[in-house]
C-alpha positions in Angstrom: 1.7 35.0 -47.2 4.7 32.8 -47.1 8.1 33.9 -48.0 8.0 31.8 -51.2 5.2 34.5 -52.4 8.0 37.2 -51.9 10.0 35.5 -55.0 9.2 34.8 -58.4 9.2 31.0 -59.0 11.6 31.4 -62.1 14.0 33.4 -59.6 17.6 31.8 -60.5 19.1 32.7 -57.2 16.8 30.3 -55.2 17.4 26.5 -54.0 14.3 24.4 -53.6 13.4 20.9 -52.8 15.0 18.3 -55.2 11.9 15.9 -54.6 8.7 15.6 -52.6 9.6 14.5 -49.2 10.3 15.6 -45.4 12.8 18.5 -45.1 15.3 18.0 -42.3 18.0 20.0 -41.0 21.6 19.0 -42.5 22.8 18.4 -38.9 20.3 15.5 -38.4 21.8 13.4 -41.6 23.1 10.0 -40.3 26.5 10.8 -41.9 29.2 12.6 -40.3 30.7 14.1 -43.1 27.4 15.9 -44.0 25.9 16.5 -40.6 29.0 18.2 -39.5 29.1 20.5 -42.6 32.4 19.2 -43.6 31.5 19.5 -47.2 29.6 22.6 -46.7 26.2 23.7 -45.5 22.8 22.7 -46.9 19.6 20.8 -46.2 18.2 17.3 -46.5 15.3 15.4 -47.6 13.8 12.2 -46.7 12.3 11.6 -50.2 8.8 10.5 -51.1 9.9 9.8 -54.6 12.6 8.4 -56.6 13.1 11.0 -59.1 15.6 13.7 -58.0 15.4 17.1 -59.6 17.8 19.9 -60.0 17.2 22.3 -56.8 18.3 25.3 -58.9 18.8 26.6 -62.4 22.3 26.4 -63.6 25.0 24.1 -65.6 25.1 20.4 -64.6 28.7 20.5 -63.8 29.1 16.7 -63.2 27.2 13.5 -62.7 29.3 11.0 -60.5 30.2 7.8 -62.5 28.0 6.0 -60.0 25.1 8.5 -60.5 24.6 8.7 -56.7 25.2 12.5 -56.8 25.7 15.4 -59.3 26.8 19.0 -59.2 25.2 22.3 -60.6 27.1 25.4 -61.0 24.6 28.5 -60.8 25.1 31.5 -62.8 25.9 33.5 -59.7 28.9 31.0 -58.9 27.4 29.1 -56.3 28.4 25.4 -56.6 25.5 22.8 -55.4 26.2 19.2 -54.8 23.0 16.8 -54.7 24.0 13.4 -52.9 21.4 10.7 -53.0 21.5 8.5 -50.1 24.1 7.5 -47.4 26.8 4.9 -48.5 25.2 4.5 -52.0 28.4 5.0 -53.6 28.8 1.2 -52.7 26.3 0.5 -55.4 28.5 1.5 -58.1 25.8 2.9 -60.1 23.3 -0.1 -59.6 19.8 1.2 -59.4 20.5 4.5 -60.6 19.5 6.1 -63.9 21.1 9.2 -65.1 18.5 11.4 -67.1 20.8 14.3 -67.9 24.6 14.8 -68.8 27.3 17.0 -67.5 27.3 20.2 -69.5 23.7 20.5 -69.8 21.9 23.9 -68.7 19.1 22.9 -66.4 16.1 24.6 -64.6 15.0 23.9 -61.1 12.5 21.1 -61.1 14.3 19.2 -64.0 14.7 15.6 -63.4 18.4 14.7 -63.1 18.7 11.1 -61.6 16.2 8.3 -60.9 16.7 5.5 -58.4 15.2 2.2 -57.9 13.9 2.2 -54.3 14.2 -1.4 -54.3 18.0 -1.5 -55.0 18.5 1.1 -52.3 16.2 -0.5 -49.8 19.2 -1.4 -47.4 20.7 2.1 -47.5 19.5 5.4 -46.0 17.9 7.4 -48.8 18.2 10.7 -47.5 18.9 13.2 -50.3 21.6 16.0 -49.4 21.8 19.5 -51.2 25.2 21.0 -50.1 26.5 24.6 -51.1 30.0 23.6 -51.5 31.5 26.9 -51.9 29.4 28.6 -49.2 32.2 30.6 -47.8 32.6 32.3 -51.2 28.8 33.1 -51.9 26.6 35.2 -49.6 23.4 33.2 -49.1 20.6 32.9 -46.4 18.8 29.6 -45.4 15.1 30.2 -45.6 12.5 27.7 -44.5 9.2 28.7 -46.0 5.7 27.4 -44.8 4.8 26.6 -48.5 4.2 22.8 -49.4 7.0 20.3 -49.0 7.0 19.5 -52.7 9.9 20.2 -55.2 9.9 23.6 -56.9 7.3 24.9 -54.2 9.5 25.2 -51.3 12.1 27.6 -51.1 15.1 26.5 -48.9 18.1 29.0 -49.8 18.2 32.6 -51.2 21.5 33.7 -52.7 
């Protein structure tokens, strides 16, 4: 039995993979701002797909103008930032498509941003999922042995 089996898949206090891919520790990210946890703790994924989904249930609090990142506020108050790639803000939105708008209620697994892999080919495409108000919220990182697919791998339990 995996830890994932201990939680209901519709549990709204979980953070899951935002896309299929390889899970890596946030400290392994090739960007000091993220790897030093300056913005908060979290995890990262080297993506196997170009559709980035909500890693949790909540309200889409923002989609950056450049579409390279978005924020979600969970019902329990946790604030989550999903950042697509390193230095991709330089693209000024080129290669990104926003599938949802700020203010919308979303469920984990809901596609939020799609990116063009070809447009990002010269960039590190690692996806960072950061808990930006982690000092205010009690949470626990959980690495389960379930598949590394979105909505199937629990990473954080609040």
